[in-house]
C-alpha positions in Angstrom: 24.9 -7.2 -33.9 22.3 -4.9 -32.4 20.2 -6.6 -29.7 16.5 -7.0 -30.5 13.9 -6.5 -27.7 10.6 -8.2 -28.4 8.9 -7.3 -25.1 6.1 -4.9 -26.1 5.4 -4.0 -22.5 8.9 -2.4 -22.2 8.2 -0.2 -25.2 4.8 0.7 -23.8 6.4 1.8 -20.5 9.0 3.8 -22.3 6.3 5.7 -24.3 4.6 6.6 -21.0 7.9 7.8 -19.6 8.7 9.8 -22.7 5.4 11.6 -22.3 5.9 12.5 -18.6 8.0 15.5 -19.3 10.8 14.4 -16.8 14.5 14.0 -17.3 15.4 10.6 -18.6 16.9 8.6 -15.7 15.7 5.1 -14.8 16.3 2.4 -12.3 15.9 -1.4 -13.1 15.4 -3.6 -10.1 16.5 -7.0 -11.4 18.7 -5.7 -14.1 21.0 -8.6 -14.8 20.8 -11.3 -17.4 22.0 -12.0 -20.9 19.8 -9.4 -22.5 19.4 -6.5 -20.0 16.4 -4.4 -20.8 18.3 -1.3 -19.7 20.1 -1.4 -23.0 16.8 -0.5 -24.7 16.4 2.6 -22.5 20.1 3.5 -23.0 19.6 3.4 -26.8 16.8 5.9 -26.4 18.8 8.4 -24.4 18.2 7.4 -20.8 20.7 7.6 -18.0 20.6 4.0 -16.7 21.1 2.4 -13.3 20.4 -1.2 -12.3 20.7 -3.6 -9.4 20.5 -7.3 -9.2 20.9 -9.7 -6.2 22.4 -12.5 -8.4 26.1 -12.5 -9.1 25.5 -14.8 -12.1 23.0 -12.5 -13.6 25.4 -9.5 -13.2 28.1 -11.6 -14.9 25.8 -12.1 -17.9 25.0 -8.4 -17.9 28.7 -7.4 -17.8 29.4 -9.7 -20.7 26.6 -8.1 -22.7 28.0 -4.6 -21.9 31.5 -5.6 -23.0 30.3 -7.2 -26.2 28.2 -4.1 -27.1 30.5 -1.4 -25.8 28.0 0.2 -23.5 27.8 1.1 -19.8 24.5 0.4 -18.1 25.7 0.9 -14.5 24.5 -2.4 -13.1 25.7 -3.3 -9.6 24.8 -5.8 -6.9 21.8 -4.8 -4.7 18.6 -5.9 -3.1 15.4 -4.3 -4.2 13.9 -4.8 -0.7 16.6 -2.4 0.6 17.7 0.0 -2.1 20.9 1.9 -1.5 19.6 5.2 -3.1 18.4 8.4 -1.6 14.7 9.3 -1.6 13.5 10.9 -4.9 16.5 9.7 -6.8 14.9 8.5 -10.1 12.2 9.7 -12.4 11.4 6.2 -13.6 11.9 2.7 -12.2 10.8 -0.8 -13.1 11.1 -4.5 -12.3 10.5 -6.8 -15.3 10.0 -10.5 -14.8 11.7 -10.4 -11.4 9.6 -9.1 -8.5 7.4 -12.2 -8.4 10.4 -14.4 -7.5 9.9 -13.5 -3.8 7.2 -13.7 -1.1 4.2 -11.4 -1.3 5.4 -9.7 1.9 8.8 -9.0 0.2 7.0 -7.9 -3.0 5.3 -5.2 -0.9 8.6 -4.2 0.7 10.2 -3.9 -2.7 7.4 -1.7 -4.1 7.7 0.5 -1.0 11.4 0.9 -1.7 10.8 1.6 -5.4 8.2 4.2 -4.5 10.6 5.8 -2.0 13.4 6.4 -4.6 10.9 7.7 -7.2 10.4 11.4 -7.6 6.8 12.7 -7.2 5.2 12.4 -10.6 7.6 9.5 -11.5 6.4 6.3 -13.0 6.9 2.6 -12.0 6.4 -0.5 -14.1 6.0 -4.0 -12.6 4.6 -7.2 -13.9 3.1 -10.1 -11.8 2.5 -13.7 -12.7 -1.3 -14.3 -12.8 -3.2 -17.0 -11.1 -4.5 -17.9 -14.7 -1.0 -19.1 -15.5 -1.0 -22.9 -15.8 2.0 -23.2 -13.5 0.0 -21.7 -10.6 -0.5 -24.4 -7.9 2.4 -26.6 -9.1 5.2 -27.3 -6.7 5.6 -26.9 -2.9 3.2 -24.5 -1.4 4.8 -22.1 1.0 1.9 -19.7 1.7 -1.3 -19.0 -0.2 -0.4 -18.1 -3.8 3.3 -18.8 -3.2 5.1 -22.0 -4.5 8.6 -23.3 -4.8 9.0 -24.7 -8.3 12.0 -26.5 -9.8 13.8 -24.6 -12.5 17.1 -25.9 -14.0 17.5 -28.1 -10.9 16.9 -25.4 -8.4 14.0 -24.5 -6.2 12.7 -21.0 -7.2 9.9 -19.2 -5.4 6.9 -17.9 -7.5 4.2 -15.7 -6.2 0.9 -15.6 -8.2 -1.5 -12.7 -8.1 -5.2 -12.7 -9.0 -6.5 -10.1 -11.5 -7.4 -7.4 -8.8 -4.8 -8.2 -6.1 -2.3 -5.8 -7.6 -4.9 -3.0 -7.7 -5.4 -3.3 -4.0 -1.7 -3.4 -3.3 -1.0 -0.2 -5.2 -4.0 1.4 -3.5 -2.5 0.6 -0.1 0.8 2.1 -1.2 -0.8 5.3 -2.5 0.3 4.7 -6.1 -2.0 5.8 -8.9 -2.7 3.2 -11.5 -2.4 4.6 -15.0 -2.1 1.5 -17.1 -3.0 -2.2 -16.6 -2.9 -5.1 -19.0 -3.8 -8.8 -18.4 -1.9 -11.0 -20.8 -1.9 -14.6 -21.7 0.4 -16.4 -24.1 1.7 -19.8 -25.0 5.3 -20.5 -23.9 7.7 -23.4 -23.8 7.5 -25.7 -20.8 10.7 -26.9 -19.0 11.2 -30.5 -20.1 9.3 -30.0 -23.4 5.9 -29.1 -24.6 4.1 -25.8 -24.1 2.2 -24.1 -21.3 -0.2 -21.1 -21.0 1.5 -18.2 -19.3 -0.3 -15.4 -17.6 0.9 -12.0 -16.6 -0.5 -8.7 -15.3 1.4 -5.5 -16.2 1.0 -2.3 -14.2 2.3 1.3 -14.7 1.7 3.4 -11.7 2.5 7.0 -10.7 3.8 8.4 -7.5 1.6 11.3 -6.5 2.8 14.9 -6.5 
């Protein structure tokens, strides 16, 4: 059965990539999981590469690839220290991943993603917003950073206010070409529902 991707933001990013006039090659930072988004890009003619720091997430991705007879080229790696040459990819993204680290490490990861992008290449990332109901719950590590319990494990979440990402990308010299602030209702661990908040960015590396 063909996988179904319901994340509109991935389709939005792909439309921007398609209109950039560059060869279709893309890097996913945090590419593992049971439904790897790289499969969507593969279906639309992209040469795909992915890294993930989690062995379990890579196992899930390998199972998906085997079941669907596709090769996404996902290997173990750390987005804070990408093992690729400068200007290696025309497009890169981190979807629902980069906010599971400290804000200092978020900046390091964005610097690395910028480094491997070609001039004129596009990057997509999404942050968890401070408008998310989960913000402030759990063990505070630093301002805006909390350890929260997920499936019996402590997981770090970094929350960004609506303009924090704009300043971060400005410091990195990346041009913002798309921004969307989203809210939706999602299931809460343990039952019930919670208001989730995200901020999506598409930015361009200057020529």
